[in-house]
C-alpha positions in Angstrom: 36.0 63.6 157.2 39.6 62.4 156.9 40.2 61.0 153.4 43.1 59.1 151.9 45.5 61.2 149.7 47.5 59.4 147.0 50.5 60.7 145.0 53.0 59.4 142.7 56.5 60.8 142.5 58.8 59.9 139.7 62.5 60.8 140.0 64.3 61.3 136.7 67.5 62.9 135.6 68.1 65.4 133.0 71.3 66.8 131.3 71.4 70.7 130.7 67.9 71.3 132.0 66.7 74.8 131.8 65.1 75.9 134.9 62.9 78.8 136.0 65.8 81.4 135.5 66.5 80.5 132.1 69.9 79.1 132.7 70.8 75.4 131.9 71.8 73.3 134.8 74.4 70.6 134.0 72.8 67.7 135.8 69.3 68.1 137.3 67.3 65.4 139.2 63.6 66.1 139.1 60.3 64.9 140.6 57.7 64.4 137.8 59.8 66.5 135.5 59.4 69.7 137.4 61.1 71.8 140.0 60.0 72.0 142.7 58.3 68.8 142.8 54.5 68.7 143.2 52.9 70.1 146.4 51.5 67.3 148.7 48.2 68.7 149.8 46.1 67.3 152.5 43.7 68.2 155.4 44.6 67.6 158.9 43.8 64.0 159.8 44.1 62.7 156.3 46.1 59.6 155.5 48.8 60.4 152.8 50.2 57.6 150.6 53.0 58.4 148.2 54.5 56.0 145.7 58.0 57.1 145.0 59.6 55.4 141.7 63.4 55.8 141.4 64.2 56.4 137.4 67.7 57.6 138.2 70.4 55.8 136.2 73.0 55.0 138.9 71.7 56.5 142.2 69.6 55.1 145.0 67.2 57.6 146.7 64.9 58.1 149.7 62.4 60.7 150.5 62.1 62.4 154.0 59.0 64.3 155.0 60.5 67.1 156.8 58.9 67.9 160.2 56.3 65.2 159.9 56.5 63.5 163.3 55.7 59.9 162.1 54.3 59.0 165.4 54.7 55.0 165.8 55.8 55.1 162.3 59.5 55.4 162.1 59.9 53.1 159.2 58.4 56.0 156.9 60.8 58.6 158.0 62.7 58.4 154.7 66.3 58.5 156.2 68.3 56.0 154.3 70.9 54.4 156.5 68.8 54.9 159.5 65.2 53.8 158.8 65.5 52.3 155.4 67.8 51.1 152.6 67.7 53.4 149.5 65.4 52.7 146.8 67.4 51.2 144.0 67.2 52.4 140.4 64.2 51.0 138.7 62.2 50.3 141.8 59.5 51.9 143.8 58.5 52.4 147.5 55.3 53.4 149.1 55.4 55.9 152.0 52.2 56.0 154.1 51.7 58.5 157.1 48.9 60.4 158.7 48.8 64.2 158.7 48.8 64.5 162.4 50.1 68.0 162.3 49.0 70.9 160.0 50.7 73.8 158.5 53.5 74.0 155.8 56.6 72.0 155.0 58.6 70.1 152.5 60.0 66.9 151.3 63.5 66.1 150.0 65.8 63.2 149.0 68.0 62.1 152.0 70.4 60.3 149.7 73.7 61.9 149.0 73.5 65.5 147.6 70.2 64.7 145.4 68.0 67.5 146.7 70.5 70.1 145.6 69.9 68.9 142.1 66.2 69.3 142.4 64.7 66.3 144.4 62.5 68.5 146.6 58.9 69.5 146.9 56.5 71.2 149.3 53.8 70.1 151.8 50.5 71.9 152.6 48.3 70.4 155.4 45.3 72.5 155.9 43.9 73.1 159.4 42.9 75.8 161.8 44.8 79.0 162.0 45.5 81.3 164.9 44.5 84.4 162.9 41.8 84.7 160.2 42.7 85.5 156.7 40.8 86.0 153.3 43.3 84.2 150.7 45.6 81.5 150.8 48.6 82.3 148.5 49.9 78.8 149.3 53.6 77.4 149.6 56.4 79.9 148.8 59.6 77.9 148.8 62.9 80.0 148.5 66.2 78.1 147.8 69.6 78.5 146.5 70.3 76.9 143.1 73.4 75.5 141.6 73.9 75.4 137.7 77.0 73.0 138.0 77.1 69.7 140.0 75.7 70.1 143.5 79.0 69.2 144.9 80.2 72.7 143.6 79.5 74.4 146.9 79.0 78.0 145.7 75.5 78.5 144.4 74.5 80.6 141.4 71.1 82.0 142.2 68.1 82.3 144.5 64.9 80.9 143.2 61.3 81.7 144.4 59.1 78.6 143.8 61.7 77.6 141.3 61.6 80.9 139.3 63.9 84.0 139.2 66.2 86.1 137.0 69.8 86.9 136.7 69.6 90.6 135.7 67.5 92.9 137.8 68.0 95.8 135.3 65.6 94.5 132.9 63.6 92.0 134.9 64.6 89.3 132.2 67.6 87.0 132.0 70.3 88.3 129.8 70.4 84.9 128.1 66.8 85.2 127.0 64.8 83.4 129.8 63.6 83.6 133.3 61.6 86.3 135.1 60.8 87.5 138.5 58.5 85.3 140.5 55.3 87.3 140.9 52.6 87.0 143.6 49.2 88.7 143.3 47.6 90.5 146.3 43.9 91.6 146.5 43.7 95.2 147.9 42.0 95.2 151.3 42.4 91.5 152.0 44.4 89.6 154.2 46.7 86.8 152.7 48.3 83.7 154.0 51.8 83.1 152.8 53.6 79.7 153.6 57.4 80.7 153.5 59.7 77.6 153.4 63.5 77.6 153.2 64.4 74.7 151.0 68.0 75.6 150.6 71.1 73.5 150.6 73.4 75.9 152.4 72.0 79.2 152.9 69.8 81.0 155.5 68.3 84.6 154.9 66.1 87.3 156.0 63.1 88.1 154.1 61.0 91.3 154.0 58.1 92.9 151.8 58.7 96.5 151.3 56.2 98.8 153.0 54.4 95.8 154.4 54.4 94.0 157.8 54.1 90.2 158.1 52.3 88.5 161.1 53.7 85.1 162.0 50.8 82.6 162.7 53.0 79.4 162.6 56.6 78.4 163.0 57.4 75.2 161.5 54.3 72.9 162.4 53.6 74.9 165.7 50.7 77.5 165.8 51.8 80.6 167.7 50.2 83.5 169.0 50.2 86.1 166.4 53.6 88.0 166.1 54.0 91.0 163.7 57.5 91.9 162.2 59.0 93.9 159.5 61.3 91.1 158.6 61.9 87.4 159.3 65.1 85.5 159.6 64.4 82.0 158.0 66.9 79.3 158.6 67.6 76.4 156.4 64.7 74.0 156.8 62.4 76.3 158.7 58.9 77.4 157.8 57.0 80.6 158.6 53.1 80.8 158.0 52.5 84.5 157.8 49.6 86.9 157.0 50.1 89.9 154.8 47.4 92.8 154.9 47.1 94.3 151.4 46.7 97.6 152.9 49.1 99.9 150.8 48.5 101.8 147.6 47.9 99.6 144.6 51.2 98.9 143.0 54.2 96.7 142.8 56.5 95.9 145.9 59.7 93.9 146.2 59.8 90.9 148.3 63.5 91.0 149.3 66.1 88.4 150.5 69.1 89.6 152.3 71.9 87.8 154.1 73.9 88.3 157.3 76.8 90.5 157.0 79.3 88.0 158.5 78.5 85.6 155.3 78.8 82.8 157.8 75.2 81.4 157.2 74.5 82.5 153.6 75.9 84.8 150.8 74.2 86.5 148.0 75.9 85.4 144.8 73.3 87.1 142.9 73.1 90.9 143.3 69.7 91.4 144.2 67.5 88.2 145.2 63.9 89.2 145.0 60.3 88.3 143.8 57.5 90.9 143.2 54.3 91.2 144.9 51.7 92.8 142.7 48.3 94.3 143.8 45.3 93.6 141.4 45.0 96.7 139.4 48.7 97.4 139.1 50.9 96.5 136.1 51.7 92.8 135.9 55.1 93.6 134.2 56.3 96.7 135.8 59.4 96.6 138.3 58.7 98.2 141.8 60.4 101.7 142.1 61.2 101.6 145.8 63.9 99.1 146.9 63.2 99.4 150.7 65.4 99.7 153.7 67.7 96.7 154.5 66.5 94.8 157.7 68.7 94.7 160.7 71.6 92.2 160.6 70.3 88.8 161.7 73.8 87.7 162.9 72.5 84.3 161.8 70.1 84.1 164.8 66.4 83.1 164.4 63.8 84.5 166.6 63.3 82.5 169.8 60.5 84.4 171.3 57.3 82.8 169.7 54.5 81.8 171.9 53.0 78.4 171.1 49.2 78.4 171.3 49.2 74.7 172.4 51.4 75.0 175.6 54.2 72.6 176.4 56.4 73.2 179.4 59.2 71.1 180.8 60.0 70.8 184.6 63.0 72.9 185.4 63.9 70.5 188.3 64.5 67.8 185.7 67.2 69.5 184.0 70.8 69.3 184.7 73.8 69.9 182.5 76.0 66.8 182.7 78.7 65.2 180.4 75.9 62.4 179.5 73.6 65.1 177.8 76.2 67.5 176.4 76.8 67.3 172.5 80.1 69.2 171.7 80.5 69.9 167.9 83.8 70.6 166.4 85.6 70.3 163.1 88.6 68.3 162.3 90.7 66.9 159.3 91.7 63.3 158.9 92.8 61.1 156.0 90.5 59.1 154.1 91.3 57.1 151.0 94.6 58.8 150.9 93.3 62.4 151.0 93.1 64.9 153.9 89.3 65.7 154.4 87.3 67.9 156.7 84.9 66.3 159.1 82.4 67.7 161.7 82.4 65.6 164.9 80.0 65.2 167.8 81.6 64.2 170.9 84.7 63.4 168.8 82.9 61.2 166.4 81.5 61.7 162.8 78.6 59.7 161.8 79.1 57.1 159.1 76.3 54.8 158.4 75.8 52.1 155.8 73.0 52.1 153.1 72.7 48.4 153.1 72.2 47.9 156.9 70.2 50.6 158.2 69.8 51.2 162.0 66.4 49.8 162.1 67.5 46.5 160.4 70.4 46.3 162.7 68.0 46.5 165.6 65.7 44.0 163.9 68.6 41.5 163.9 68.6 41.5 167.8 71.6 44.0 168.2 71.4 46.3 171.2 74.9 47.7 171.0 76.0 50.1 168.4 79.3 51.0 166.6 80.8 54.3 167.4 80.5 55.6 164.0 76.6 55.2 164.3 76.7 58.1 166.7 74.0 56.8 168.8 72.6 58.4 172.1 70.0 56.5 173.8 66.9 57.8 175.3 65.5 54.8 177.2 62.8 56.1 179.4 59.1 56.5 178.1 57.2 60.0 178.2 60.0 62.0 179.8 61.6 65.1 178.9 64.9 64.5 177.4 67.4 67.6 177.8 70.5 68.2 175.6 73.1 71.0 175.7 74.5 71.3 172.3 77.8 73.3 172.3 79.5 74.6 169.1 83.3 74.8 169.2 83.8 76.4 165.9 82.7 79.9 164.6 80.4 78.7 162.0 76.6 78.5 162.9 74.6 75.4 162.3 70.8 74.9 161.3 70.0 71.9 163.5 67.0 69.7 162.7 65.4 66.8 164.6 63.3 64.0 163.1 60.4 62.6 164.8 59.8 65.3 167.3 59.6 69.0 167.8 61.6 70.4 170.6 61.5 73.0 173.2 64.2 75.6 172.6 65.0 76.6 176.3 67.6 79.0 175.5 70.9 79.8 173.7 74.0 81.9 173.8 73.5 85.5 172.0 74.8 85.4 168.5 77.9 87.5 167.7 78.6 89.7 164.8 81.9 87.9 164.4 82.0 84.4 166.2 85.7 83.9 165.2 86.7 87.1 167.2 85.0 85.8 170.4 88.2 84.2 171.8 87.0 80.7 171.4 83.7 78.9 172.1 81.3 80.1 174.9 80.3 77.0 176.6 77.3 76.4 178.7 78.0 77.5 182.3 75.5 75.8 184.5 76.2 78.4 187.3 75.1 81.3 185.3 73.3 80.1 182.3 70.7 77.9 183.8 68.8 80.9 185.1 68.6 82.1 181.5 66.5 79.2 180.4 62.9 79.3 179.8 60.9 76.2 180.6 57.4 77.6 180.4 56.0 77.2 177.1 59.2 78.4 175.2 59.7 78.5 171.4 58.8 74.9 170.0 59.9 73.9 166.5 61.9 71.2 164.6 64.8 73.3 163.2 66.8 76.1 164.9 70.1 77.9 164.6 73.1 76.8 166.8 75.3 79.9 167.2 78.9 80.0 166.1 80.9 79.5 169.1 78.1 79.2 171.3 75.4 76.9 172.8 71.7 75.9 172.6 69.7 73.8 175.0 66.9 71.9 173.8 64.4 69.3 175.0 62.0 66.7 173.7 59.5 64.3 175.2 60.2 60.7 174.7 56.9 59.7 173.2 57.9 58.3 169.9 60.1 55.1 169.8 62.3 54.7 167.0 65.8 55.9 165.5 65.7 59.7 164.9 68.3 61.9 163.4 69.4 65.1 164.8 71.8 66.8 162.4 72.9 70.0 160.7 70.8 70.7 157.7 73.8 72.2 155.5 74.2 69.4 153.0 78.1 69.5 153.1 78.2 69.4 157.0 76.0 66.3 157.3 77.9 64.8 154.6 80.9 65.3 156.7 79.5 63.6 159.7 77.6 66.4 161.7 74.8 64.0 162.7 73.8 61.9 165.7 70.8 59.4 166.1 68.6 59.3 169.2 67.7 55.7 169.7 64.4 56.2 171.6 63.1 53.5 173.8 65.2 50.8 172.2 63.8 48.0 174.1 60.3 48.9 172.9 61.4 49.2 169.1 61.0 45.5 168.0 57.4 45.5 169.6 56.2 49.0 168.3 57.9 49.5 165.0 56.9 47.2 162.0 60.6 46.4 161.4 59.7 43.7 158.8 58.5 46.4 156.6 62.1 47.6 155.6 63.1 44.0 154.5 61.7 44.1 150.8 63.4 47.3 149.8 66.6 46.4 151.6 66.7 43.0 149.7 66.3 45.0 146.4 68.9 47.5 147.3 71.4 44.7 148.2 70.9 43.0 144.7 71.5 46.2 143.1 74.4 47.4 145.2 76.4 44.2 144.8 77.1 45.2 141.1 76.7 48.9 141.3 79.9 50.8 140.2 79.2 53.7 142.4 79.8 53.1 146.0 79.2 55.3 149.3 81.6 58.1 149.4 80.4 60.1 152.4 78.4 59.7 155.5 75.6 58.3 153.5 73.3 61.0 154.6 74.0 64.3 152.7 70.6 65.8 152.3 71.5 68.1 149.8 75.6 64.3 143.4 
């Protein structure tokens, strides 16, 4: 029987906080005093109720529940400036949603760059599995980590469930703290591991020396079992895998490697790794075999997974037109007397306002939107909505959609060096349409858009509301790389409880009128 699940999350800030690798972080923002924050655990069908209290000194906050569809529940999506006003310091907000999917995910602040400072946690929703297993190892978040302010773009370490070292030679941090994160395997047993990339800026490939991993779920989508030696995990993606402990009892490296181009991640730590120990092996020894590096990912995630619950789109409904094309490019322009870099979609970078989120704007009877809202309307109900996303720059982007999972119908092949491609490879309907797969293709909520390339995605318009589609690199969404799909606009006032956002917006307006800290970017940076 479904049951209510109650959680309380208190967000606080800490100076010179010593994390799981033993190095002080100049400014940390933590949930319940820990990093990562508590895991939200529920069973499929449960109702989850989370009270978030903002105990930060001068920052608002909001919490987004990554990958949760929020069916008929747009007001709980947690995207400030879109579905709510930020929670002001000293205030609380209750998020309520149903566990309508099952699998593994995470939650994080959607206010400025807070999650890079630690406002992040994981989600585990128990349900069926496409492959039997003996032991559930639980969530396994992997993230880049910043010792300075999160706005210092170069990360310092890679943490496994909040833990790591800085020196591989001794297994202990040279400053006297930190250790390799260790996972225990039972010989002869099959284990489920829930890999989650909670990074701010980095994607990577994971592998376990002398072991294979069998993928049973991608994001929240159960898939037919797929066995691999290594798995590329884009920022925001999740892979539930099984691992058979069939090797000799011992210690094995779990390695993180990056694309050789350095365009979607870079190892600023020499050897980012965790250790998997068999029961019966030393719990302190280091593995003796480093393993063979996996093939270069070229920043490309696997798009050959076969979902168990089939979804197919009618190819006769697809046509590439200017109306459903989203071209992404980079530009510089002046803001407050300084030349700044912006990412633009169809020539516009998103810039929302915290004190009048999109849903409040709609609640006031507005049906036309300023250009800076980057609105794309999806008016018809229960139809497939097709979008051709074209990248006019060589840097790839992990693109994430709120409120839906999408069909990945196809994309251009990733290049070893997109900057040497002679310019963007745009979608050519005459030749590229035939390469698309409409019959139960890969389905997920986050995928990589190739550098100087394209991707075609589709989602069904079954969830009225305002839903973000954005690059999940914190700096890029800060610089405007977002749009919002306004889905079934005419139905939103009747189907979305817009009045629910008013108390928090009133509290935010009262606080913001006297706050010395004003909005300085798009207002959406998911990653101060």
